Every structure is written in structure tokens, then in C-alpha cells.
FISE-865234 format. One record per residue (C-alpha): residue number from 1; residue in one letter; y negated, x negated, z. Coordinates in steps of 0.02 Angstrom, whole numbers. Each point is the difference from the previous one (the first is absolute). Layout:
<nodes>
> NUM A Y X Z
...
</nodes>
This chain:
<nodes>
> 1 M -1567 -2247 3507
> 2 T 139 108 82
> 3 Q 185 19 -79
> 4 D 74 184 -2
> 5 Q -150 60 109
> 6 R 50 -110 135
> 7 E -118 -56 126
> 8 I -51 -202 27
> 9 I -30 -29 193
> 10 L -100 -149 24
> 11 D -72 53 173
> 12 G 162 53 100
> 13 Q 177 -28 16
> 14 K 160 89 -78
> 15 L 128 3 144
> 16 P 29 187 -5
> 17 W 84 -21 -170
> 18 H 125 -111 89
> 19 K 44 133 147
> 20 D 186 -52 2
> 21 R -52 -190 49
> 22 V -128 73 124
> 23 E 120 104 89
> 24 A 127 -148 -7
> 25 W -139 -102 101
> 26 L -19 141 117
> 27 N 172 9 40
> 28 R -26 -195 51
> 29 E 116 -50 -163
> 30 R -34 -167 -67
> 31 I -76 37 -168
> 32 A -39 -111 -158
> 33 P -172 -15 -42
> 34 I -77 120 -145
> 35 T -118 -126 -52
> 36 L -17 -184 9
> 37 G -129 -104 -46
> 38 W 38 -198 -47
> 39 A -114 -139 -89
> 40 L 126 -113 -98
> 41 T -101 -138 67
> 42 R -145 -51 115
> 43 A -87 -95 -147
> 44 C -159 76 -89
> 45 N -115 -48 -137
> 46 Y -146 88 84
> 47 N -114 -35 150
> 48 C -66 173 50
> 49 E -115 -1 131
> 50 F 82 161 102
> 51 C 182 -77 -11
> 52 Y 92 34 157
> 53 S 139 -105 -58
> 54 K -109 -146 51
> 55 L 48 63 170
> 56 Q 201 -3 -27
> 57 E 55 -176 -19
> 58 N 170 -18 41
> 59 E 144 -119 -53
> 60 R 44 17 -189
> 61 E 180 11 -74
> 62 D 27 -16 -182
> 63 I 27 176 -80
> 64 T 123 -34 -125
> 65 Q 63 125 -133
> 66 K 149 26 89
> 67 V -85 34 170
> 68 I -106 131 -98
> 69 F 150 75 -86
> 70 D 114 5 163
> 71 F -161 87 88
> 72 L -13 135 -120
> 73 D 200 26 -17
> 74 D -3 12 175
> 75 A -161 125 19
> 76 A 93 130 -121
> 77 E 162 -25 95
> 78 V -67 51 166
> 79 G -108 131 -70
> 80 V -179 -58 -22
> 81 K -94 95 -135
> 82 G -153 -89 -64
> 83 I -52 -195 -1
> 84 S -172 -39 -5
> 85 L -41 -185 -56
> 86 V -157 -11 106
> 87 S -18 -92 157
> 88 D -66 -179 59
> 89 G 14 -82 -174
> 90 E -46 35 -195
> 91 S 177 33 -70
> 92 T -51 -42 -167
> 93 C -8 -188 50
> 94 S 205 29 6
> 95 P 95 -63 -132
> 96 H 116 141 46
> 97 L -113 150 -14
> 98 Y 63 79 -159
> 99 D 172 -11 44
> 100 A -25 62 171
> 101 V -85 161 -88
> 102 L 141 21 -111
> 103 H 142 -31 133
> 104 G -70 110 124
> 105 K -22 154 -129
> 106 Q 180 -25 -56
> 107 A 65 1 170
> 108 G -85 166 23
> 109 L -157 -38 94
> 110 D -176 70 -37
> 111 M -94 -158 -44
> 112 A -191 -44 14
> 113 L -118 -132 -20
> 114 G -172 -36 99
> 115 T -85 -154 -83
> 116 N -164 -84 -48
> 117 G 67 3 -170
> 118 R -63 -158 -70
> 119 L 164 -80 -27
> 120 L 92 155 -58
> 121 K 84 -55 -180
> 122 N -54 124 -130
> 123 E 166 -23 -102
> 124 R 87 61 148
> 125 F -87 151 22
> 126 E 114 118 -110
> 127 E 150 -66 91
> 128 I -66 33 174
> 129 L -113 135 -22
> 130 P 136 128 -15
> 131 A 77 -59 157
> 132 L -140 18 118
> 133 T -42 147 90
> 134 Y -175 -55 18
> 135 L -101 -157 -56
> 136 R -148 -22 114
> 137 F -144 -114 -42
> 138 N -98 -72 151
> 139 I -168 -24 -46
> 140 C -162 20 102
> 141 A -144 -29 -130
> 142 G -55 76 -152
> 143 E -101 -147 -68
> 144 P 49 -172 -30
> 145 K -116 -88 113
> 146 R 49 108 165
> 147 Y 187 -8 -57
> 148 K 3 -186 10
> 149 E -91 -13 151
> 150 I 96 132 97
> 151 H 172 -68 -75
> 152 G -23 -189 9
> 153 C 58 -5 -172
> 154 K -54 -91 -159
> 155 E -120 52 -135
> 156 G 57 91 -145
> 157 D 150 93 125
> 158 F -91 153 14
> 159 E 1 31 -203
> 160 Q 188 -60 6
> 161 V 52 129 112
> 162 C -90 130 -75
> 163 E 67 -44 -175
> 164 K 186 21 90
> 165 I -37 169 83
> 166 E -46 67 -163
> 167 D 144 -83 -90
> 168 C 99 105 135
> 169 V -84 156 -27
> 170 R 46 -12 -184
> 171 I 165 -21 19
> 172 K 19 127 126
> 173 K -79 135 -112
> 174 R 80 -73 -149
> 175 N 191 18 67
> 176 G -49 148 112
> 177 L 50 -83 158
> 178 E -11 81 171
> 179 T -39 -163 85
> 180 T -174 30 103
> 181 L -125 -128 -37
> 182 G -135 -21 135
> 183 L -146 -105 72
> 184 Q -18 -44 198
> 185 M -154 -58 53
> 186 V 4 -66 182
> 187 L -171 34 65
> 188 L -110 -80 124
> 189 P -164 72 17
> 190 R -91 -137 -74
> 191 Y 88 45 -157
> 192 A -94 162 -20
> 193 D -99 -59 -155
> 194 Q 171 -11 -89
> 195 I 59 171 53
> 196 M -77 93 -166
> 197 S 15 -136 -122
> 198 L 185 -13 38
> 199 S 30 185 0
> 200 K -78 19 -169
> 201 L 113 -157 -48
> 202 G 147 90 34
> 203 K -27 159 -98
> 204 K -59 -118 -165
> 205 L 174 -98 30
> 206 G 99 168 -9
> 207 V 90 -32 162
> 208 D 86 154 113
> 209 Y -120 -33 145
> 210 L -107 -122 108
> 211 V 57 -2 177
> 212 I -148 -68 112
> 213 K 65 -49 180
> 214 H -47 -71 156
> 215 C 17 -190 56
> 216 S 123 -33 133
> 217 D -38 -132 136
> 218 D 111 -64 140
> 219 K -17 18 178
> 220 D -122 -135 28
> 221 G -109 52 -140
> 222 Q 8 -157 -98
> 223 L -42 78 -167
> 224 G -169 58 69
> 225 V 35 182 -58
> 226 D -158 122 36
> 227 Y 67 148 26
> 228 D -143 88 53
> 229 G -85 -51 -174
> 230 Y 119 128 -96
> 231 F -94 143 61
> 232 N -167 -57 -82
> 233 I 104 3 -166
> 234 S 75 142 4
> 235 E -132 84 -136
> 236 E 53 -132 -128
> 237 L 174 40 21
> 238 K -38 185 -26
> 239 K -99 -40 -169
> 240 A 172 -99 -57
> 241 E 121 131 61
> 242 A -109 124 -104
> 243 L 36 -110 -170
> 244 S 183 75 15
> 245 T 73 102 -139
> 246 K 159 72 -33
> 247 E 71 -163 -81
> 248 Y -96 -127 108
> 249 A -24 10 204
> 250 V -109 -101 112
> 251 K 74 28 161
> 252 P -68 -89 169
> 253 K 105 0 144
> 254 W -111 93 104
> 255 S 113 20 148
> 256 K 7 -184 35
> 257 I -178 -54 -72
> 258 L -77 131 129
> 259 S 123 -34 139
> 260 G -103 -129 71
> 261 G 143 -116 -4
> 262 K 67 96 145
> 263 R 189 67 27
> 264 T 47 179 66
> 265 Y 183 -51 43
> 266 T 65 -111 138
> 267 R 165 -32 -67
> 268 C 60 -89 -154
> 269 Y 136 112 -77
> 270 A -19 -55 -192
> 271 P 103 -152 -15
> 272 P 178 81 -22
> 273 F -76 85 -158
> 274 M -107 -103 -73
> 275 S -39 -199 47
> 276 E -68 -150 -88
> 277 Y 80 -175 -21
> 278 S -75 -158 -36
> 279 G 4 -104 -158
> 280 S 84 -131 104
> 281 G 143 110 8
> 282 L -33 53 191
> 283 V 56 163 60
> 284 T -99 84 135
> 285 S -76 162 10
> 286 C -174 -22 -81
> 287 G -126 -129 -65
> 288 F -86 -7 162
> 289 L 141 -80 83
> 290 F 35 -134 -139
> 291 N -98 -147 77
> 292 T 111 -129 105
> 293 Q -96 49 162
> 294 Y 98 159 -11
> 295 S 161 -91 -25
> 296 K 113 111 145
> 297 F -26 145 -117
> 298 H 73 -98 -150
> 299 V 183 69 -31
> 300 A 57 -98 -154
> 301 N -26 -80 -171
> 302 L 63 78 -164
> 303 A 42 -177 -61
> 304 E 105 -26 138
> 305 Q 83 179 37
> 306 R 45 138 -96
> 307 F -113 154 4
> 308 K 146 113 32
> 309 D 37 -96 162
> 310 I -162 -11 48
> 311 V -43 174 13
> 312 K 154 50 95
> 313 S -10 -133 130
> 314 D -47 19 181
> 315 K -146 -131 -24
> 316 Y -88 117 -129
> 317 W 18 161 122
> 318 Q -50 -73 146
> 319 L -169 -49 -96
> 320 M -4 180 -73
> 321 D 38 61 192
> 322 Y -130 -101 72
> 323 L -140 41 -105
> 324 A 40 184 19
> 325 S -4 -26 191
> 326 Q -135 20 154
> 327 E 5 -190 -8
> 328 F -94 7 -164
> 329 N -156 64 -40
> 330 P -89 -11 -175
> 331 K -165 47 65
> 332 T -17 -154 101
> 333 M 149 -116 -72
> 334 C -30 17 -179
> 335 G -111 -37 -145
> 336 T -110 139 -81
> 337 L 56 148 -102
> 338 C 162 -84 -84
> 339 M 105 59 -141
> 340 Q 108 110 109
> 341 H -147 94 86
> 342 K 13 164 -96
> 343 V 189 -2 19
> 344 N -20 -34 199
> 345 E -127 135 15
> 346 Y 123 128 -65
> 347 L 153 -58 109
> 348 F -107 -5 148
> 349 A -43 176 -6
> 350 L 176 47 -58
> 351 K 61 -81 164
> 352 N -125 81 99
> 353 G 26 185 -53
> 354 E -161 0 -98
> 355 I 75 46 -156
> 356 K 171 50 -67
> 357 L 123 -83 -117
> 358 E -11 122 -139
> 359 T 57 -16 -203
> 360 P -157 9 -101
> 361 L -24 132 -129
> 362 G -10 -46 -190
> 363 K 41 -164 -93
> 364 P 10 -158 95
> 365 P -164 -102 -26
> 366 M -5 -152 -112
> 367 H 78 -172 63
> 368 V 97 104 134
> 369 N 102 -149 43
> 370 F -160 -98 44
> 371 I -41 87 160
</nodes>
């Protein structure tokens, strides 16, 4: 699984390896994000039970190839290091996916893709896999019937996705690629029956890892996530984790799964380092704010304004400053356990003098530009 004995961090953050960017932020400089998450579209071919994107509707713009290329070029120019094609849509629904991956890599960006995988074209694997730092398949069941129920998809999709994963594994091994191939299970307590079957499936398919994560909910609990229920399935998760080998890791995100859905910090410091944009082109700080009811936090749209101008604008930094101020408390004003959670924990402890900013020893971990 690991390359050159480097660690893969699936339940944590990698900011210490970006000390210069953190120091600039501490000095109140206007920094460029290190990692950005963006879907190329709001469309999706699945109807997953746990989908947070259903709560994120906002006005959509046409994300053309030019919009995508301009964004990627601007991101590289201002100092972004990693682009993860993951957000509130299924990027494989965009006709520009493959061009986006290749263009971003050529521009000097680390590129990654999270997908349900069903629409991926096998004939493009040889081309895009070398350009991806990681390819992650979002899959929440190890059995066809449960897969169809959970993901709201068609009969036969499970088998099709498994075949595509196996094809990627074959190409990676044959060509000696460094691309990490992984699976991600969004776990609700009622999916506990699929933990072991999926863990065993991942080993059979030959991927590098299976990460098992909590399900995020909004501040009103519209998805009805039972955070107390996670404590009742910890033994099943430990059994799955025990299937790990040197070549294959099963990693539950324990720090979030057993958090009870609670935050320990009262400031949101992460967005300047790590933000998420909507497949509509909307630029704000994170998925929690995509919905039109949060329009006062909407900065711009990538289809209408160049990213290099957006990230330097006063409006963008007014949002960053507000989220980090006493006026905004993520404990009471946010959804639960967002993608920026671990980065927020680290930065909050750093700002409060609980830890020091030190250069880590040893080799940087894998995927270091996806913090």
C-alpha cells in the first residue's frame, strides 16, 4: 500500500508539512488554499440515502471546459497544490472530466477524484490513472442488494463498478503506477451489516485501502444521523480493521465516528487552507454554506469570475475573517463534522498555544497536498 515507506493518513491532517503556508496565515497574510474540493457538476446518476448534496441546492451555472481550464490554471498560478474532484455532484457526469484531470496535472497540480465509478470509461483508465494522485470509489455495501438499496441505483451497477475497480487495479500493477486506489464507505449505523462484507471485498478487489467514515448532517439534523448508534458498532469496526495487511488497510475514522458528532473548537480557521466549491460554480468556504439560504456567504461563481481574482478579493477575505471571528461558532452554527474538521482541530490548538508549529521528521506522508 505505502510507497517508499511513506504513511497514508486517512484520519487526520497534513498541515505540519506546509509550515510556510501556516506561518504566513499566522502573520495574517492572505494565503492561497493548499487543497480545494470541487465537483464539475451538480448532477449525479445515483440517489444515495445519506446524500448531503440534497441539502445544498443553489443556482446552477454551465461549467464549460473553458471555465474548468481557467480555474485550474488560476489555481496553479496562485499557489493551490491539490484539486480534489469531490463535492456536491458526480464529476463523471461532466463531459469534461478526463480533460480536467489531464489539464490540471499538466498545470502542475496534484489531481484526485472521488466517484461512485459507474460512469467511468474503462478505455480512459490508461490515460488518467497516471495523472491522479488518488482515485477513490465511494461504495457503501459489499453485496449487490444492499448496494442498490443504499445508493439508489440500478440492478447490475454493483457488478459494473467492481469490474471497473478491478480493471484499475490491473492497470496500476501492470504499469507500476503510484496512483492510490481506495474505497470509501459512508457509514450510518444501520449499514453495520455491510462493514465486514465490504472490507473483505476491498481486499479481494486489490485496492490499497478502505476508509470507513461517519455521515455528516446539517445543523437541523435533516438526514437523521444517529451519532450515538456508532458506539454500538465499534466492535464490528475493529473486526474489519483487523483485516488490514501491509498491502491493504481498513481504516475507520475513529476520531469522528466516536466523537458523538461534537466539535471541540469554537472557531472555523480551516477555509483559507482548504475549501470546497459547488458543482454549480459557487465559491464559498464549504458545503455547509452551498444552499441558497446562506447566500450572504456566497462570494462569486467560477463561471462568471476568474478564480485568481476571487481568492484575492476583499469579499472572499471578509468571509474568511468572519468564519474565524467570535461572531461565528461552528459548535452551534454549523452542520456536524465537516471535511475541514481535523484541520480546524489542529489550527484551533495552534492558535491557543496548545501545540507548536514544528517541522515533522521523516518523509512527508502520501497525498501531502490533500491536507
